[in-house]
C-alpha positions in Angstrom: 16.9 -15.5 37.7 17.5 -19.3 37.5 13.7 -20.6 37.4 14.9 -24.1 37.9 16.5 -24.3 34.3 20.1 -25.2 34.0 22.4 -22.6 33.1 23.2 -24.3 29.4 19.7 -24.3 28.7 19.3 -20.7 29.9 21.9 -19.6 27.6 20.1 -21.6 24.8 17.1 -19.9 25.3 18.5 -16.3 25.4 20.2 -17.2 22.2 16.8 -18.4 20.8 15.1 -15.1 21.8 17.9 -13.2 20.7 17.7 -14.6 17.2 13.8 -14.5 17.2 14.2 -10.7 18.1 16.7 -10.2 15.4 14.5 -12.0 12.7 11.4 -10.0 13.7 13.6 -6.6 13.3 14.7 -7.7 10.1 11.1 -8.5 8.7 10.0 -5.3 10.0 12.6 -3.3 8.3 12.2 -5.1 5.1 8.3 -4.3 5.5 9.2 -0.5 6.0 11.9 -0.7 3.0 8.9 -2.2 0.8 6.8 0.5 1.7 9.5 3.2 0.7 10.0 1.4 -2.7 6.3 1.7 -3.4 6.3 5.2 -2.3 9.4 5.9 -4.6 7.5 4.1 -7.5 4.3 5.8 -7.1 6.4 9.5 -6.9 8.1 8.4 -10.2 4.9 7.4 -11.8 3.6 11.1 -10.8 6.5 12.8 -12.3 6.2 10.7 -15.6 2.5 11.8 -15.5 3.5 15.3 -15.1 6.0 15.2 -17.7 3.7 13.8 -20.0 1.2 16.7 -19.4 4.0 19.3 -19.8 4.7 17.7 -23.2 1.1 17.7 -24.2 0.5 21.3 -23.1 3.7 22.5 -24.9 2.4 20.9 -28.2 -0.9 22.4 -27.8 0.8 25.9 -27.1 2.9 25.3 -30.2 0.1 24.5 -32.3 -1.9 27.4 -31.1 1.1 30.0 -31.8 0.9 28.4 -35.4 -2.7 29.2 -36.1 -2.4 32.7 -34.9 
């Protein structure tokens, strides 16, 4: 379709929209990646908390066994 716009201008408009589309896609990808990073950090924190709990329980068990 021409819409009365010269071919050269149509090409520039197409390129501009293409660049805009690419930029929006990159922003979206980065947002998703950021959320994944946040989820990974949260999971790592939960693992550390569980490791600490296991250590505490193990220490309690050892103390209990010594008192028996």
